[in-house]
C-alpha positions in Angstrom: -5.3 7.5 9.7 -2.4 5.1 9.0 -0.8 5.1 5.6 0.0 1.4 5.9 -1.3 -0.7 3.1 -2.6 -4.1 4.1 -2.6 -6.7 1.2 -4.3 -10.1 1.6 -2.7 -12.7 -0.7 -4.2 -16.1 -1.6 -1.3 -18.4 -0.7 -3.1 -21.5 -2.1 -4.0 -20.1 -5.6 -2.0 -20.8 -8.8 0.2 -23.4 -10.3 3.2 -22.6 -8.0 1.4 -22.2 -4.7 2.3 -21.8 -2.0 6.0 -21.7 -2.7 6.2 -18.8 -5.2 3.3 -16.9 -3.6 5.1 -16.9 -0.2 8.5 -16.1 -1.8 6.9 -13.1 -3.7 5.4 -11.8 -0.4 8.8 -12.2 1.4 10.5 -10.1 -1.3 8.2 -7.2 -0.7 8.7 -6.9 3.1 11.5 -4.4 2.5 8.8 -1.9 1.3 7.7 0.8 3.7 4.2 0.8 5.3 3.2 -2.6 4.0 1.6 -5.5 5.8 0.8 -8.8 4.1 -1.8 -11.3 5.2 -1.1 -14.8 3.7 -4.4 -16.6 3.5 -4.5 -20.4 3.4 -3.4 -23.6 5.1 -1.4 -22.3 8.1 0.9 -25.3 8.4 1.9 -25.2 4.7 2.5 -21.4 4.9 4.6 -21.7 8.0 6.7 -24.4 6.4 7.4 -22.0 3.4 8.1 -19.0 5.7 10.6 -21.0 7.8 13.0 -21.0 4.8 13.4 -17.2 5.0 14.7 -14.5 7.3 12.3 -11.6 7.2 10.6 -8.9 9.2 7.9 -10.9 11.0 5.9 -7.8 11.9 5.0 -7.4 8.2 3.5 -10.8 7.5 0.7 -12.6 9.3 -1.4 -15.7 8.4 -5.2 -16.0 8.1 -5.9 -19.8 8.2 -8.2 -21.2 5.7 -9.0 -25.0 5.6 -10.3 -25.2 2.0 -9.0 -24.4 -1.5 -11.0 -23.5 -4.5 -9.5 -25.5 -7.4 -9.4 -24.7 -11.1 -12.0 -27.5 -11.6 -14.5 -26.1 -9.2 -17.7 -24.4 -10.4 -17.1 -20.7 -9.7 -20.4 -19.7 -8.1 -20.9 -23.0 -6.4 -17.4 -22.9 -4.9 -17.9 -19.3 -3.5 -21.1 -20.3 -1.9 -20.1 -23.7 -0.5 -16.4 -23.3 0.3 -16.8 -20.6 2.8 -13.5 -21.4 4.5 -11.5 -21.4 1.3 -8.4 -19.2 1.0 -10.2 -17.1 -1.7 -13.4 -16.5 0.2 -11.6 -15.8 3.5 -9.4 -13.3 1.6 -12.3 -11.6 -0.1 -14.1 -11.2 3.2 -11.0 -9.6 4.7 -11.3 -7.0 1.9 -15.1 -6.7 2.4 -14.6 -6.1 6.2 -11.9 -3.4 5.5 -9.3 -5.6 7.2 -7.3 -5.5 4.0 -6.9 -2.8 1.3 -6.5 -5.4 -1.5 -6.8 -9.1 -2.3 -4.6 -10.9 -4.8 -5.2 -14.4 -6.1 -3.7 -16.5 -8.9 -6.5 -19.0 -8.4 -9.7 -19.8 -10.3 -10.6 -16.7 -12.3 -14.3 -17.4 -12.5 -14.6 -17.9 -8.8 -12.6 -14.7 -8.1 -14.9 -12.7 -10.4 -18.0 -14.1 -8.7 -16.6 -13.6 -5.2 -15.5 -10.1 -6.0 -19.0 -9.2 -7.2 -21.0 -11.0 -4.5 -18.8 -10.5 -1.5 -16.8 -7.2 -2.0 -19.6 -5.5 -3.9 -19.7 -2.8 -6.6 -18.9 0.9 -6.2 -22.0 3.0 -6.0 -23.2 3.8 -9.5 -21.1 1.2 -11.2 -23.3 -1.1 -13.2 -20.8 -4.0 -13.6 -17.2 -4.5 -12.6 -14.7 -5.4 -15.3 -11.5 -7.5 -15.5 -8.8 -5.4 -17.0 -5.4 -7.0 -17.8 -2.5 -5.2 -19.5 -1.6 -6.6 -22.9 1.7 -5.9 -24.7 2.0 -3.8 -27.9 4.7 -2.2 -29.9 4.7 0.9 -27.7 4.4 -0.8 -24.3 1.1 -2.0 -22.8 -2.6 -1.3 -23.3 -5.4 -2.0 -20.8 -8.0 -4.5 -22.1 -11.4 -3.9 -20.4 -13.4 -6.2 -20.2 -11.9 -9.6 -20.7 -13.8 -11.9 -18.4 -16.5 -10.4 -16.2 -19.4 -9.6 -18.5 -19.9 -11.9 -21.5 -23.2 -10.1 -22.3 -22.7 -6.4 -22.0 -24.9 -3.4 -22.4 -23.8 -0.1 -24.0 -23.8 1.6 -20.6 -21.4 -1.0 -19.2 -18.9 -0.2 -22.0 -19.1 3.5 -21.4 -18.3 3.0 -17.7 -15.4 0.6 -18.7 -14.0 3.6 -20.7 -14.1 5.8 -17.7 -12.6 3.3 -15.2 -9.9 2.2 -17.7 -8.9 5.8 -18.3 -8.5 6.5 -14.5 -6.4 3.3 -14.1 -4.1 4.0 -17.0 -3.6 7.7 -15.9 -3.1 7.1 -12.2 -1.4 3.7 -12.1 0.5 3.6 -15.4 1.2 7.3 -15.6 -0.2 8.0 -19.0 -1.6 11.5 -19.4 -4.9 11.6 -21.2 -4.9 8.0 -22.2 -6.4 7.2 -25.6 -9.6 5.1 -25.5 -10.6 2.9 -28.4 -13.7 0.8 -28.9 -13.1 -2.6 -30.5 -15.1 -2.9 -33.7 -15.0 -4.4 -37.2 -14.3 -1.1 -38.8 -13.1 2.4 -37.9 -16.2 4.2 -39.1 -18.8 5.3 -36.4 -21.7 3.5 -38.2 -19.9 0.1 -38.3 -20.5 -2.8 -35.9 -23.5 -4.2 -34.1 -26.2 -2.6 -31.9 -23.9 -2.8 -28.9 -21.0 -1.0 -30.4 -23.1 1.6 -32.2 -24.9 2.6 -29.0 -21.7 2.4 -26.9 -19.9 4.7 -29.4 -22.4 7.5 -28.9 -22.2 7.1 -25.1 -18.4 7.1 -24.9 -18.2 10.0 -27.3 -20.1 12.1 -24.9 -17.8 11.3 -21.9 -14.9 13.3 -20.6 -12.3 10.8 -21.9 -9.9 10.9 -24.8 -12.0 8.8 -27.1 -10.3 8.1 -30.5 -13.3 6.1 -31.9 -13.4 2.5 -33.1 -10.3 0.4 -33.4 -9.9 -2.8 -35.3 -8.1 -5.8 -33.9 -5.1 -5.2 -36.2 -4.6 -1.8 -34.5 -4.2 -3.3 -31.0 -0.6 -4.7 -31.4 0.6 -1.3 -32.6 -0.6 0.5 -29.4 -3.1 2.7 -31.1 -5.2 2.9 -27.9 -4.1 2.9 -24.3 -7.6 1.7 -23.1 -9.2 -1.0 -25.3 -13.0 -1.2 -24.5 -15.1 -4.3 -25.4 -17.4 -6.8 -23.9 -15.8 -9.8 -22.1 -16.5 -12.3 -24.8 -14.6 -10.2 -27.4 -11.9 -9.3 -24.8 -11.3 -12.9 -23.8 -10.7 -13.9 -27.4 -8.3 -11.0 -27.9 -6.4 -11.9 -24.7 -6.1 -15.6 -25.4 -5.2 -15.1 -29.0 -2.5 -12.6 -28.0 -1.0 -15.0 -25.4 -1.1 -18.0 -27.9 0.2 -16.1 -30.8 3.1 -14.7 -28.8 4.1 -18.1 -27.5 3.8 -19.6 -31.0 5.9 -16.8 -32.5 8.7 -17.3 -30.0 8.6 -21.1 -30.7 8.9 -20.5 -34.5 11.8 -18.1 -34.0 13.5 -20.6 -31.8 13.0 -23.4 -34.4 14.4 -21.3 -37.2 17.4 -20.0 -35.2 18.5 -23.5 -34.3 17.9 -25.0 -37.8 21.5 -25.0 -38.9 25.0 -23.8 -38.0 24.8 -20.4 -39.6 21.4 -19.8 -37.9 22.8 -20.7 -34.6 25.7 -18.3 -35.0 23.2 -15.6 -35.9 21.2 -16.4 -32.9 24.2 -16.2 -30.6 25.0 -12.7 -32.0 21.4 -11.6 -31.6 20.9 -13.1 -28.1 20.8 -9.7 -26.3 18.3 -8.3 -28.7 16.0 -11.3 -28.3 16.2 -11.0 -24.6 15.2 -7.4 -24.8 12.2 -8.4 -26.9 11.2 -11.0 -24.4 11.4 -8.5 -21.6 9.0 -6.2 -23.4 6.4 -9.0 -23.2 7.1 -9.8 -19.6 3.8 -9.8 -17.7 5.5 -10.3 -14.3 6.6 -6.6 -14.3 3.0 -5.4 -14.0 1.4 -7.7 -11.5 -2.1 -8.9 -12.4 -5.4 -7.9 -13.9 -7.4 -5.5 -11.6 -11.2 -6.0 -11.2 -12.2 -2.4 -11.6 -15.5 -1.2 -10.2 -15.5 -3.0 -6.8 -15.4 -1.3 -3.4 -11.9 -2.7 -2.9 -9.0 -3.8 -5.1 -9.2 -7.4 -6.3 -6.3 -8.5 -8.5 -6.3 -11.6 -10.6 -2.7 -12.7 -11.0 -1.7 -15.1 -13.8 -2.2 -18.7 -12.9 1.5 -19.4 -13.5 2.7 -16.4 -11.5 6.1 -16.6 -10.0 7.5 -14.7 -7.0 8.3 -11.7 -9.2 4.7 -11.4 -10.5 3.3 -11.6 -7.0 5.7 -8.9 -5.8 4.6 -6.7 -8.7 0.9 -7.3 -7.8 1.6 -6.2 -4.3 3.3 -3.0 -5.5 0.3 -2.5 -7.8 -2.0 -2.7 -4.8 0.1 -0.1 -2.9 -0.2 2.3 -5.8 -3.9 1.7 -6.1 -4.5 2.7 -2.6 -2.1 5.7 -2.8 -3.9 7.0 -5.8 -7.4 6.4 -4.2 -8.6 4.7 -7.4 -11.9 3.5 -5.8 -12.8 7.0 -4.7 -11.8 8.4 -8.1 -13.9 5.9 -10.0 -16.9 6.6 -7.7 -16.5 10.3 -8.2 -16.2 10.0 -12.0 -19.1 7.6 -12.4 -21.5 9.7 -10.3 -20.6 13.2 -11.4 
């Protein structure tokens, strides 16, 4: 069996498609044992490819005449736009013609399509969207943040298992710490969902550290942050918004007067290092864990670097046999 990794990429999804998507794919053609299928409007893709010199054996095109936009209703779009770049790409994954599918397009449609078309791993009750979010120590995996607004305790227990596997095998963290988002650290705190989930996770073969409060998240108290998608999405959006606002405030203060500007100039390298620590483009996108193949949701504003990182993420996902490991763990 070939060790080649085939990655299908939605060339039409995202704010900077197809330009940055194609560029990111081109920049990964120097990797060994990789083949990329660009999915989307063939003429537009060829126009972008014509600007580069690259190994043409590593990139092919799967034509798709439609595009699912950010305004489209997710489920309706998946059902009706059968020749969209997203649906065509997901079907390549379903039919085992690709090992992974990456899209910076409509999140809701990708979640719906991943579930309906690719399908769940045997034993997995619900797949989960799991982005990495920055903290003082590095990054934590937030699972779930978009797929299951109404969760059951059993879902959260499986999220803990899947998240642990991902952080250990993909991020290289030995025995990752798992925390359950709650309003207090004590076991008896929270609502019915968190109380029952606590007992289930506590019984699993994971490094469960108990409940964590939202204020613990930025300090990196847990490597895997478990919650329902409603809670997770609020955490994710607040983290993104607060980070941007904080950088704006710092910029305003550093340019307020001459002495501040001098201080800013002297501190420029330090601020650049801080910014780099929050750079999502280093880590690709958010995997949808629990599916029979890897679906990665790249940020809507992904540039070439982010797409390239997502492709490297897909390579590692296959090398580490994450789907097999999740199935084995869930069904043991």
